[in-house]
RODO-2510 file (C-alpha; in nm, 4 decimals, decimal comma):
residues 583
     n   res          X          Y          Z
     1     m    -9,2404     6,3208     5,4573
     2     d    -9,1256     6,0004     5,2856
     3     t    -8,8557     5,8605     5,5124
     4     k    -8,7019     5,6775     5,2167
     5     l    -8,5800     6,0109     5,0856
     6     i    -8,3447     6,0406     5,3793
     7     s    -8,0517     5,8100     5,4417
     8     p    -7,8396     5,9161     5,7372
     9     p    -7,4640     5,9256     5,6789
    10     k    -7,4187     5,6387     5,9270
    11     s    -7,6538     5,4030     5,7436
    12     p    -7,5087     5,0658     5,6280
    13     a    -7,5488     5,1673     5,2604
    14     y    -7,3574     5,4923     5,3120
    15     k    -7,0792     5,3077     5,4969
    16     a    -7,0647     5,0558     5,2120
    17     l    -7,0134     5,3433     4,9670
    18     l    -6,7304     5,4808     5,1768
    19     r    -6,5653     5,1373     5,1802
    20     a    -6,6036     5,1047     4,8033
    21     g    -6,4423     5,4423     4,7389
    22     p    -6,3742     5,5606     4,3822
    23     n    -6,3602     5,2064     4,2389
    24     l    -6,6115     5,1259     3,9685
    25     k    -6,6921     4,7572     4,0264
    26     p    -6,7400     4,7859     4,4073
    27     l    -6,9534     5,0977     4,3464
    28     q    -7,1768     4,9121     4,1030
    29     q    -7,2177     4,6308     4,3547
    30     v    -7,3185     4,8755     4,6291
    31     h    -7,5519     5,0496     4,3816
    32     a    -7,7254     4,7185     4,3088
    33     h    -7,7661     4,6602     4,6822
    34     i    -7,9122     5,0097     4,7273
    35     v    -8,1682     4,9467     4,4512
    36     v    -8,2657     4,6048     4,5949
    37     s    -8,2996     4,7458     4,9459
    38     g    -8,5226     5,0288     4,8221
    39     s    -8,2798     5,3062     4,9266
    40     h    -8,2317     5,4351     4,5727
    41     r    -8,4525     5,7377     4,6381
    42     s    -8,2147     5,8721     4,9012
    43     r    -8,0641     6,2003     4,7809
    44     s    -7,7590     6,1706     5,0086
    45     l    -7,6801     5,8192     4,8830
    46     l    -7,7288     5,9193     4,5204
    47     t    -7,5102     6,2266     4,5618
    48     k    -7,2304     6,0262     4,7225
    49     l    -7,2601     5,7562     4,4562
    50     l    -7,2442     6,0185     4,1773
    51     t    -6,9366     6,1814     4,3286
    52     l    -6,7487     5,8533     4,3686
    53     a    -6,8420     5,7368     4,0175
    54     c    -6,7087     6,0618     3,8735
    55     e    -6,3920     6,0384     4,0825
    56     a    -6,3477     5,6803     3,9539
    57     g    -6,3304     5,8280     3,6042
    58     s    -6,6520     5,6775     3,4711
    59     i    -6,8374     5,9808     3,3417
    60     l    -7,0791     5,7598     3,1424
    61     y    -7,1830     5,5764     3,4588
    62     t    -7,2214     5,9159     3,6265
    63     h    -7,4576     6,0228     3,3460
    64     r    -7,6658     5,7063     3,3800
    65     l    -7,6945     5,7520     3,7552
    66     f    -7,7934     6,1158     3,7240
    67     f    -8,0617     6,0597     3,4596
    68     s    -8,2092     5,7708     3,6571
    69     v    -8,3429     6,0344     3,8970
    70     p    -8,6937     6,1428     3,7822
    71     n    -8,6863     6,5024     3,9113
    72     p    -8,3327     6,6163     3,9900
    73     d    -8,3219     6,9181     4,2180
    74     s    -8,0689     7,2014     4,2465
    75     f    -7,8663     7,0108     4,5079
    76     l    -7,8189     6,7111     4,2771
    77     f    -7,7359     6,9346     3,9801
    78     n    -7,4804     7,1306     4,1816
    79     s    -7,3259     6,8072     4,3070
    80     v    -7,2761     6,6601     3,9601
    81     i    -7,1550     6,9958     3,8213
    82     k    -6,9043     7,0311     4,1020
    83     c    -6,7656     6,6768     4,0851
    84     s    -6,7389     6,6716     3,7029
    85     s    -6,5453     6,9995     3,7177
    86     k    -6,3260     6,8840     4,0059
    87     f    -6,2341     6,5471     3,8557
    88     g    -6,1446     6,6646     3,5073
    89     f    -6,4587     6,6483     3,2945
    90     p    -6,5091     7,0159     3,2010
    91     q    -6,7160     6,9470     2,8877
    92     h    -6,9611     6,7451     3,0945
    93     t    -6,9717     7,0245     3,3532
    94     v    -7,0932     7,2599     3,0805
    95     f    -7,3419     6,9960     2,9595
    96     f    -7,4954     6,9561     3,3087
    97     y    -7,5066     7,3361     3,3452
    98     h    -7,7083     7,3689     3,0236
    99     t    -7,9285     7,0782     3,1313
   100     m    -7,9888     7,2569     3,4616
   101     l    -8,1014     7,5670     3,2753
   102     g    -8,3308     7,3479     3,0623
   103     f    -8,4971     7,2272     3,3820
   104     r    -8,5464     7,5973     3,4746
   105     i    -8,3490     7,5516     3,7955
   106     p    -8,1701     7,8777     3,8845
   107     p    -7,7897     7,8428     3,9256
   108     s    -7,6257     7,9502     4,2494
   109     s    -7,2821     8,0924     4,3194
   110     y    -7,1653     7,7325     4,3769
   111     t    -7,2852     7,6407     4,0278
   112     f    -7,1091     7,9337     3,8649
   113     t    -6,7803     7,8701     4,0463
   114     s    -6,7571     7,5174     3,9021
   115     v    -6,8803     7,6115     3,5539
   116     i    -6,6356     7,9019     3,5259
   117     k    -6,3517     7,6680     3,6274
   118     a    -6,4635     7,4281     3,3528
   119     c    -6,4569     7,7115     3,0969
   120     a    -6,1037     7,7960     3,2122
   121     d    -5,9944     7,4329     3,1737
   122     l    -6,1383     7,4322     2,8208
   123     s    -5,9901     7,7765     2,7405
   124     a    -6,3420     7,8557     2,6151
   125     l    -6,3300     8,2346     2,6231
   126     g    -6,6604     8,2958     2,4424
   127     l    -6,8500     8,0455     2,6540
   128     g    -6,6972     8,1844     2,9738
   129     k    -6,7996     8,5389     2,8804
   130     g    -7,1550     8,4134     2,8355
   131     v    -7,1448     8,2527     3,1801
   132     h    -7,0044     8,5791     3,3209
   133     s    -7,3061     8,7637     3,1781
   134     h    -7,5356     8,5080     3,3402
   135     v    -7,3536     8,5615     3,6708
   136     v    -7,4381     8,9336     3,6559
   137     v    -7,8007     8,8698     3,5573
   138     c    -7,8452     8,6265     3,8473
   139     g    -7,6979     8,8755     4,0956
   140     c    -7,3970     8,6597     4,1848
   141     g    -7,1374     8,9063     4,0601
   142     s    -7,0354     9,0190     4,4078
   143     e    -6,9728     8,6674     4,5431
   144     s    -6,6035     8,6423     4,6303
   145     f    -6,5565     8,2817     4,5126
   146     v    -6,7293     8,3558     4,1810
   147     q    -6,5092     8,6624     4,1308
   148     a    -6,1978     8,4600     4,2109
   149     a    -6,3045     8,1968     3,9562
   150     l    -6,3562     8,4712     3,6950
   151     v    -6,0099     8,6131     3,7624
   152     s    -5,8607     8,2669     3,7159
   153     f    -6,0684     8,2071     3,4008
   154     y    -5,9679     8,5294     3,2257
   155     s    -5,6025     8,4772     3,3262
   156     k    -5,5959     8,1259     3,1793
   157     c    -5,7491     8,2579     2,8589
   158     g    -5,4802     8,5273     2,8327
   159     e    -5,7181     8,8158     2,9044
   160     f    -5,5067     8,9719     3,1803
   161     g    -5,6568     9,3178     3,1408
   162     v    -6,0072     9,1816     3,2044
   163     a    -5,8807     8,9579     3,4852
   164     r    -5,7219     9,2570     3,6567
   165     k    -6,0393     9,4654     3,6129
   166     v    -6,2456     9,1932     3,7819
   167     f    -5,9849     9,1700     4,0566
   168     d    -5,9665     9,5468     4,1106
   169     k    -6,3482     9,5730     4,1316
   170     m    -6,3794     9,3056     4,3991
   171     p    -6,5460     9,4763     4,6976
   172     e    -6,3722     9,2380     4,9359
   173     r    -6,0577     9,0671     4,8159
   174     t    -6,0289     8,7383     4,9966
   175     v    -5,7064     8,5392     4,9954
   176     v    -5,8656     8,3217     4,7241
   177     g    -5,9054     8,6270     4,4983
   178     w    -5,5453     8,7353     4,5553
   179     n    -5,4253     8,3808     4,4867
   180     s    -5,6176     8,3664     4,1584
   181     m    -5,4587     8,6858     4,0272
   182     i    -5,1067     8,5994     4,1482
   183     s    -5,1350     8,2487     4,0039
   184     g    -5,2686     8,3864     3,6750
   185     y    -4,9655     8,6117     3,6366
   186     e    -4,7183     8,3379     3,7320
   187     q    -4,8643     8,0631     3,5126
   188     n    -4,8482     8,2879     3,2076
   189     g    -4,4893     8,3994     3,2569
   190     f    -4,5547     8,7378     3,4204
   191     s    -4,3363     8,6553     3,7193
   192     r    -4,2466     9,0108     3,8156
   193     e    -4,6142     9,1104     3,8208
   194     a    -4,6902     8,8064     4,0368
   195     i    -4,4222     8,9064     4,2872
   196     e    -4,5341     9,2710     4,2896
   197     l    -4,8926     9,1646     4,3624
   198     f    -4,7749     8,9274     4,6354
   199     n    -4,5880     9,2152     4,8012
   200     e    -4,8958     9,4387     4,7677
   201     m    -5,1038     9,1653     4,9304
   202     k    -4,8718     9,1621     5,2317
   203     e    -4,8652     9,5427     5,2529
   204     l    -5,2453     9,5379     5,2841
   205     r    -5,2078     9,2886     5,5713
   206     v    -5,3736     9,0011     5,3859
   207     e    -5,2147     8,6862     5,5238
   208     p    -5,0824     8,4676     5,2387
   209     d    -5,1607     8,0954     5,2577
   210     s    -4,9792     7,7924     5,1136
   211     t    -5,1340     7,8499     4,7696
   212     a    -4,9961     8,2039     4,7516
   213     f    -4,6511     8,0845     4,8581
   214     v    -4,6564     7,8110     4,5921
   215     s    -4,7281     8,0698     4,3196
   216     v    -4,4689     8,3219     4,4319
   217     l    -4,2036     8,0495     4,4681
   218     a    -4,2789     7,9436     4,1103
   219     a    -4,2322     8,3065     4,0031
   220     c    -3,8958     8,3154     4,1828
   221     s    -3,8014     7,9954     3,9972
   222     q    -3,8768     8,1542     3,6610
   223     l    -3,6678     8,4619     3,7405
   224     g    -3,3877     8,2793     3,9202
   225     a    -3,4516     8,5130     4,2140
   226     l    -3,2803     8,3157     4,4912
   227     a    -3,2704     8,5932     4,7524
   228     l    -3,6434     8,6532     4,7254
   229     g    -3,7122     8,2798     4,7228
   230     c    -3,5093     8,2391     5,0418
   231     s    -3,7037     8,5194     5,2117
   232     v    -4,0315     8,3492     5,1115
   233     h    -3,9019     8,0220     5,2596
   234     d    -3,8117     8,2064     5,5797
   235     e    -4,1643     8,3497     5,5927
   236     v    -4,3142     8,0030     5,5494
   237     t    -4,0970     7,8765     5,8367
   238     k    -4,1862     8,1689     6,0654
   239     k    -4,5557     8,1116     6,0061
   240     g    -4,5109     7,7482     6,0983
   241     l    -4,6863     7,6315     5,7814
   242     y    -4,6861     7,2589     5,7161
   243     i    -4,4661     7,1760     5,4166
   244     n    -4,7150     6,9737     5,2153
   245     v    -4,6385     6,8131     4,8792
   246     a    -4,7264     7,1213     4,6725
   247     l    -4,5332     7,3676     4,8895
   248     g    -4,2351     7,1368     4,9333
   249     t    -4,2128     7,0669     4,5618
   250     s    -4,2280     7,4414     4,4896
   251     l    -3,9374     7,4991     4,7285
   252     i    -3,7355     7,2216     4,5633
   253     n    -3,8012     7,3692     4,2191
   254     m    -3,7132     7,7191     4,3372
   255     y    -3,3798     7,6202     4,4911
   256     a    -3,2875     7,3866     4,2047
   257     r    -3,3767     7,6411     3,9347
   258     c    -3,1779     7,9060     4,1214
   259     g    -2,8726     7,6778     4,1269
   260     n    -2,8755     7,5831     4,4961
   261     v    -2,9107     7,2056     4,4642
   262     s    -2,7888     7,1248     4,8154
   263     k    -3,0679     7,3376     4,9654
   264     a    -3,3211     7,1735     4,7345
   265     r    -3,2063     6,8338     4,8637
   266     e    -3,2419     6,9555     5,2235
   267     v    -3,6065     7,0393     5,1572
   268     f    -3,6586     6,7067     4,9784
   269     d    -3,5142     6,5067     5,2692
   270     s    -3,7203     6,7001     5,5256
   271     m    -4,0563     6,6256     5,3619
   272     n    -4,2806     6,3706     5,5322
   273     e    -4,4826     6,3120     5,2169
   274     r    -4,3446     6,3041     4,8614
   275     n    -4,5221     6,2130     4,5388
   276     v    -4,3918     6,1408     4,1891
   277     i    -4,3830     6,5150     4,1094
   278     t    -4,1598     6,5790     4,4118
   279     w    -3,9140     6,3035     4,3194
   280     t    -3,9102     6,4191     3,9567
   281     a    -3,8434     6,7806     4,0615
   282     m    -3,5374     6,6749     4,2623
   283     i    -3,4045     6,4485     3,9852
   284     s    -3,4585     6,7279     3,7317
   285     g    -3,2787     6,9702     3,9646
   286     y    -2,9746     6,7449     3,9689
   287     a    -2,9932     6,6994     3,5908
   288     t    -3,0098     7,0680     3,4964
   289     n    -2,7286     7,1542     3,7366
   290     g    -2,4962     6,8933     3,5894
   291     y    -2,5089     6,6373     3,8699
   292     g    -2,5855     6,3361     3,6529
   293     t    -2,4516     6,0762     3,8958
   294     q    -2,6651     6,2098     4,1816
   295     a    -2,9690     6,2151     3,9516
   296     m    -2,9148     5,8480     3,8658
   297     e    -2,8644     5,7557     4,2315
   298     l    -3,1893     5,9256     4,3314
   299     f    -3,3705     5,7609     4,0414
   300     a    -3,2462     5,4207     4,1617
   301     e    -3,3755     5,5043     4,5104
   302     m    -3,7093     5,6093     4,3621
   303     r    -3,7410     5,2812     4,1745
   304     a    -3,6646     5,0871     4,4904
   305     h    -3,8607     5,2781     4,7536
   306     g    -4,0504     5,5682     4,5950
   307     p    -4,3572     5,6083     4,3753
   308     r    -4,3743     5,4654     4,0259
   309     p    -4,1879     5,6978     3,7832
   310     n    -4,3928     5,8581     3,5063
   311     t    -4,3014     5,9840     3,1605
   312     v    -4,1887     6,3225     3,2998
   313     t    -3,9523     6,1459     3,5403
   314     f    -3,7904     5,9659     3,2486
   315     v    -3,7394     6,2951     3,0623
   316     a    -3,5488     6,4276     3,3663
   317     v    -3,3368     6,1109     3,3967
   318     l    -3,2565     6,0950     3,0258
   319     a    -3,1654     6,4661     3,0289
   320     a    -2,9232     6,3940     3,3146
   321     c    -2,7602     6,1211     3,1066
   322     a    -2,7402     6,3494     2,8020
   323     h    -2,5768     6,6381     2,9863
   324     t    -2,3170     6,4274     3,1683
   325     g    -2,2198     6,1746     2,9029
   326     l    -2,3806     5,8726     3,0692
   327     v    -2,4503     5,6993     2,7379
   328     k    -2,4647     5,3415     2,8644
   329     e    -2,6972     5,4380     3,1496
   330     g    -2,9144     5,6440     2,9137
   331     r    -2,9633     5,3526     2,6785
   332     q    -3,0667     5,1293     2,9692
   333     v    -3,3119     5,3853     3,1086
   334     y    -3,4684     5,4434     2,7671
   335     a    -3,5171     5,0675     2,7153
   336     s    -3,6666     5,0256     3,0647
   337     m    -3,9546     5,2606     2,9827
   338     r    -4,1246     4,9952     2,7698
   339     q    -3,9749     4,6808     2,9185
   340     e    -4,0319     4,7504     3,2889
   341     y    -4,3007     5,0179     3,3039
   342     g    -4,5001     4,9773     2,9846
   343     l    -4,4530     5,3458     2,9007
   344     v    -4,4368     5,4584     2,5388
   345     p    -4,1498     5,7042     2,4770
   346     g    -4,2642     6,0378     2,3377
   347     v    -4,0935     6,3171     2,1456
   348     e    -3,9216     6,4485     2,4603
   349     h    -3,7616     6,1102     2,5305
   350     h    -3,6502     6,0721     2,1693
   351     v    -3,4961     6,4213     2,1816
   352     c    -3,2995     6,3274     2,4938
   353     q    -3,1636     6,0175     2,3189
   354     v    -3,0546     6,2123     2,0121
   355     d    -2,9035     6,4816     2,2357
   356     m    -2,7186     6,2211     2,4438
   357     l    -2,5756     6,0361     2,1420
   358     g    -2,4955     6,3587     1,9599
   359     r    -2,3108     6,5181     2,2499
   360     a    -2,1064     6,2006     2,2904
   361     g    -1,9988     6,2277     1,9265
   362     l    -2,2047     5,9295     1,8131
   363     l    -2,3529     6,1285     1,5258
   364     n    -2,4127     5,8366     1,2905
   365     e    -2,5959     5,6430     1,5629
   366     a    -2,8051     5,9504     1,6509
   367     y    -2,8877     6,0054     1,2832
   368     q    -2,9835     5,6395     1,2398
   369     f    -3,1994     5,6578     1,5555
   370     i    -3,4080     5,9351     1,3985
   371     k    -3,4292     5,7589     1,0630
   372     e    -3,5672     5,4436     1,2271
   373     l    -3,8547     5,6299     1,3929
   374     s    -4,1892     5,6532     1,2201
   375     p    -4,2538     5,9786     1,0277
   376     g    -4,4926     6,0955     1,3000
   377     e    -4,2326     6,0378     1,5726
   378     a    -3,9442     6,2113     1,3932
   379     a    -4,0638     6,5577     1,4963
   380     p    -3,8645     6,8792     1,4283
   381     p    -3,7213     6,8955     1,7859
   382     l    -3,5267     6,5727     1,7166
   383     w    -3,3727     6,7173     1,4007
   384     t    -3,2946     7,0376     1,5930
   385     a    -3,1064     6,8376     1,8575
   386     m    -2,9239     6,6556     1,5779
   387     l    -2,8296     6,9859     1,4165
   388     g    -2,6898     7,1139     1,7463
   389     a    -2,4730     6,8027     1,7752
   390     c    -2,3445     6,8544     1,4200
   391     k    -2,2444     7,2110     1,5088
   392     m    -2,0764     7,0940     1,8302
   393     h    -1,8647     6,8374     1,6464
   394     k    -1,8251     7,0468     1,3273
   395     n    -1,9799     6,7808     1,1049
   396     i    -2,0774     6,9848     0,8024
   397     d    -2,1983     6,6934     0,5881
   398     i    -2,4697     6,5622     0,8188
   399     g    -2,5350     6,9131     0,9507
   400     v    -2,6262     7,0543     0,6100
   401     t    -2,8532     6,7570     0,5356
   402     v    -3,0328     6,7979     0,8686
   403     a    -3,0593     7,1755     0,8311
   404     e    -3,2086     7,1466     0,4831
   405     h    -3,4728     6,9081     0,6181
   406     l    -3,5561     7,1505     0,8998
   407     l    -3,5828     7,4435     0,6604
   408     e    -3,8366     7,2431     0,4609
   409     v    -4,0597     7,1562     0,7582
   410     e    -4,0132     7,4785     0,9575
   411     p    -3,9128     7,7512     0,7093
   412     e    -4,0204     8,0315     0,9436
   413     n    -3,7981     7,9267     1,2377
   414     p    -3,4981     8,1658     1,2430
   415     g    -3,3075     7,9352     1,4794
   416     h    -3,2512     7,6793     1,2030
   417     y    -3,0945     7,9398     0,9739
   418     v    -2,8692     8,0639     1,2540
   419     m    -2,7521     7,7100     1,3335
   420     l    -2,6814     7,6345     0,9671
   421     s    -2,4926     7,9636     0,9418
   422     n    -2,2881     7,8589     1,2456
   423     i    -2,1956     7,5280     1,0846
   424     y    -2,0851     7,6947     0,7630
   425     a    -1,8869     7,9544     0,9582
   426     l    -1,7052     7,6894     1,1618
   427     a    -1,6156     7,5162     0,8346
   428     g    -1,4853     7,8429     0,6906
   429     r    -1,7541     7,8542     0,4212
   430     m    -1,8261     8,2252     0,4447
   431     d    -1,9897     8,2277     0,1026
   432     r    -2,2528     7,9896     0,2381
   433     v    -2,2882     8,2023     0,5537
   434     e    -2,3760     8,4981     0,3331
   435     m    -2,6261     8,2830     0,1424
   436     v    -2,8029     8,1846     0,4657
   437     r    -2,8104     8,5480     0,5778
   438     n    -2,9762     8,6457     0,2530
   439     m    -3,2329     8,3672     0,2919
   440     m    -3,3222     8,5075     0,6348
   441     k    -3,3480     8,8601     0,4978
   442     g    -3,5679     8,7393     0,2139
   443     r    -3,8107     8,5888     0,4652
   444     s    -3,7830     8,8903     0,7018
   445     l    -3,6568     8,6614     0,9786
   446     r    -3,4446     8,7856     1,2667
   447     k    -3,2408     8,6012     1,5225
   448     r    -3,4054     8,5947     1,8634
   449     v    -3,2683     8,8718     2,0857
   450     g    -3,0683     8,7427     2,3804
   451     y    -3,0769     8,8970     2,7249
   452     s    -2,9527     8,8195     3,0750
   453     t    -3,1017     8,9095     3,4117
   454     i    -2,9480     8,9388     3,7548
   455     d    -3,1093     8,9974     4,0942
   456     v    -2,9377     9,2465     4,3255
   457     n    -3,1020     9,3443     4,6547
   458     q    -3,4246     9,1715     4,5442
   459     k    -3,4455     9,3862     4,2316
   460     t    -3,4111     9,2372     3,8831
   461     y    -3,1849     9,4027     3,6221
   462     l    -3,1928     9,3125     3,2523
   463     f    -2,9061     9,3457     3,0047
   464     s    -2,8853     9,2837     2,6291
   465     m    -2,5781     9,2796     2,4024
   466     g    -2,4171     9,6225     2,3895
   467     d    -2,6888     9,7564     2,6181
   468     k    -2,6292    10,1158     2,7321
   469     s    -2,9652    10,1892     2,8901
   470     h    -2,8499    10,1347     3,2490
   471     s    -2,7900    10,4444     3,4595
   472     e    -2,4405    10,3166     3,5502
   473     t    -2,3424    10,2118     3,1964
   474     n    -2,0030    10,3900     3,2025
   475     e    -1,8954    10,2225     3,5259
   476     i    -2,0165     9,8798     3,4062
   477     y    -1,8340     9,9024     3,0722
   478     q    -1,5162    10,0360     3,2288
   479     y    -1,5131     9,7579     3,4871
   480     l    -1,5850     9,4941     3,2203
   481     d    -1,2985     9,6239     3,0050
   482     e    -1,0662     9,5899     3,3058
   483     l    -1,1974     9,2381     3,3711
   484     i    -1,1360     9,1263     3,0132
   485     w    -0,7848     9,2742     3,0243
   486     r    -0,7106     9,0811     3,3464
   487     c    -0,8540     8,7660     3,1898
   488     r    -0,6291     8,8109     2,8839
   489     e    -0,3302     8,8395     3,1188
   490     a    -0,4410     8,5078     3,2712
   491     g    -0,4569     8,3383     2,9298
   492     y    -0,8041     8,4118     2,7905
   493     a    -0,8344     8,4559     2,4140
   494     p    -1,1679     8,5557     2,2541
   495     e    -1,3311     8,2839     2,0449
   496     r    -1,4306     8,4922     1,7445
   497     e    -1,6026     8,1967     1,5786
   498     s    -1,8864     8,2526     1,8251
   499     v    -2,0013     8,5561     1,6298
   500     m    -1,8827     8,4813     1,2759
   501     h    -2,2355     8,4323     1,1551
   502     e    -2,3964     8,7355     1,3090
   503     v    -2,1702     9,0412     1,2699
   504     e    -1,9069     9,1861     1,0405
   505     e    -1,5323     9,1318     1,0972
   506     e    -1,4578     9,4659     1,2633
   507     e    -1,7490     9,4229     1,5055
   508     r    -1,6624     9,0767     1,6349
   509     e    -1,4411     9,1785     1,9252
   510     y    -1,6964     9,4359     2,0404
   511     a    -1,9873     9,1923     2,0100
   512     l    -1,8043     8,9265     2,2100
   513     r    -1,6934     9,1578     2,4867
   514     y    -2,0343     9,3077     2,5508
   515     h    -2,2555     9,0015     2,5397
   516     s    -2,5447     9,0294     2,7848
   517     e    -2,4116     8,7733     3,0326
   518     k    -2,0761     8,9541     3,0617
   519     l    -2,2529     9,2852     3,1286
   520     a    -2,4770     9,1267     3,3931
   521     i    -2,1794     8,9616     3,5626
   522     a    -1,9817     9,2861     3,5647
   523     f    -2,2754     9,4665     3,7233
   524     g    -2,3153     9,1892     3,9822
   525     l    -1,9461     9,1993     4,0731
   526     l    -1,9658     9,5765     4,1186
   527     k    -2,2777     9,5660     4,3364
   528     t    -2,2276     9,2642     4,5637
   529     k    -1,9914     9,1658     4,8411
   530     d    -1,6714     8,9803     4,7568
   531     v    -1,7938     8,6596     4,9187
   532     e    -2,1259     8,6427     4,7336
   533     a    -2,1843     8,4160     4,4373
   534     i    -2,3036     8,5859     4,1177
   535     r    -2,6216     8,4337     3,9705
   536     i    -2,7547     8,5256     3,6300
   537     v    -3,0237     8,3894     3,3982
   538     k    -2,9949     8,3971     3,0170
   539     n    -3,2913     8,3366     2,7869
   540     l    -3,0774     8,1682     2,5176
   541     r    -2,7919     7,9198     2,5186
   542     m    -2,4594     8,0673     2,6280
   543     c    -2,1986     8,1042     2,3529
   544     e    -1,8577     7,9336     2,3623
   545     d    -1,6715     8,2602     2,4156
   546     c    -1,8760     8,3622     2,7189
   547     h    -1,8303     8,0128     2,8640
   548     s    -1,4547     8,0468     2,8240
   549     a    -1,4413     8,4061     2,9505
   550     i    -1,6474     8,3375     3,2627
   551     k    -1,4108     8,0578     3,3658
   552     f    -1,1283     8,3147     3,3644
   553     i    -1,3452     8,5769     3,5394
   554     s    -1,4049     8,3272     3,8228
   555     v    -1,0265     8,3012     3,8610
   556     v    -0,9312     8,6691     3,8529
   557     t    -1,2177     8,7746     4,0845
   558     k    -1,2099     8,4645     4,3084
   559     r    -1,5906     8,4570     4,2871
   560     e    -1,8313     8,1745     4,2125
   561     i    -2,0506     8,2532     3,9111
   562     i    -2,3686     8,0594     3,8337
   563     v    -2,5291     8,0973     3,4909
   564     r    -2,8634     7,9452     3,3987
   565     d    -2,9123     7,9399     3,0250
   566     k    -3,2105     7,7973     2,8388
   567     l    -3,0820     7,4395     2,8685
   568     r    -2,8947     7,4019     3,1960
   569     f    -2,6864     7,5505     3,4771
   570     h    -2,3156     7,6299     3,4671
   571     h    -2,1386     7,6648     3,8020
   572     f    -1,8069     7,8446     3,7442
   573     k    -1,5463     7,8295     4,0191
   574     d    -1,1661     7,8576     4,0210
   575     g    -1,1450     7,8431     3,6432
   576     s    -1,3620     7,5377     3,5823
   577     c    -1,7302     7,4770     3,5099
   578     s    -1,9572     7,2123     3,6577
   579     c    -2,0405     7,0949     3,3038
   580     l    -1,6720     6,9997     3,2550
   581     d    -1,7059     7,1651     2,9125
   582     y    -1,9520     6,8910     2,8128
   583     w    -2,2431     7,1067     2,7106
***
């Protein structure tokens, strides 16, 4: 045996590689030393060098290193396939896989696991199906890690039926397989299915790990299922699991997105290790719950002692400024992106600026801000934010101009027609409201259906406007009628403008009274203890009438009511809302 082929891990060259780490220039220096010393034939050194070069982000250098080897074996191929997949070069993973086949080297289960992951990252359904066929031909179809990778691949490509078939046919479902299916459901918005599968996993006495808890906590976040999220947290604590960055951040997101910001902050403060995603999650939690000052304070702490903020962090901070009227602070933060951090603001940051200026009534400045952007930067979401501000401040002149522009660039978006109809209705231009309605009918467009959900005893209930599908509909409607009567006695008056654009005159009172959030709240009040807060989630923005009514409901029932709509949280207590009516 040629001893030059072997380089023990404790050799000086190997130690030099470890010291260099994933840094290109030091790696190239060590590589030169390896060549000069005659150690370049060592497979272990070459493999380590390849891995570090790939981790350093230099895929071209990785290619040159790999093809400098005269007869690469399966170990070297698997190494470069694994590291290119792991470090974010999926196209190159597929290239090395095809090269491997060209060398007539049979793939192993380790090969397939990495290649399938690469296909998932590329959303390459056809290619992945071909790899799946090769898996079967090579007899690797029963390997648990390959099956788990296939489940993840089909889930990411939206093929949930196939993913579930692969999962159900697994002869031995390891925790990795369960995690792949649960994660697939959660990441594609099937939160209830993710939770059901998590519960099934526990019933079959498969011990969930941190990865499973991260996925199910994310599902709880999507549903606003605080009670279930709390029970998952309790389970994590009982198991004595270490709260790493991923798990801790998931807990912060869950509590914040369920409206319990103080508990989210408890988790944040208890974490030994926090990265930029963790800090951003906590800042975003403050922002969406209306605690703009706390968001700015935490951002200042992050700038002083935490990791460097990224573009997502700035979206969260600017959103906090927009939702709490911190215009001066928002301008300063926006300017600091370029000046202090060299970050280029994107569409999301521009939207926050328009939203902030618009909410503050600075419509001309917001309009000028958009006009000064390049055509590529002035994307439809900016004009949509501008249109919302025009509706809020009843500015029909700018509103109509903005709406007409939006109808030109996005004629199939029903939301633009609805917003324009709102503006005309608020201005009393019912003839124009009818015109917009007819435009929608002519294009066969319908307003998006709103619904609200509420969790009671860890079960989710869904309500839509005028919904009578619930088994206790009579009791819910009767109780809601009593609530509205009590609210009227306390001073509540329906804001009929909220539905001018969507229903006929005689239907307005009915439509207002039985909006989905009111039905969900009535059900929650009937089914929970007097001391419990009511928490609901709405898929659309809450209307002005519901916002007004819920303030009165919080008074007459002496209950705290928390509503998460598509933009933010509203914490109603004793007749006031955390947004201070600035929403």
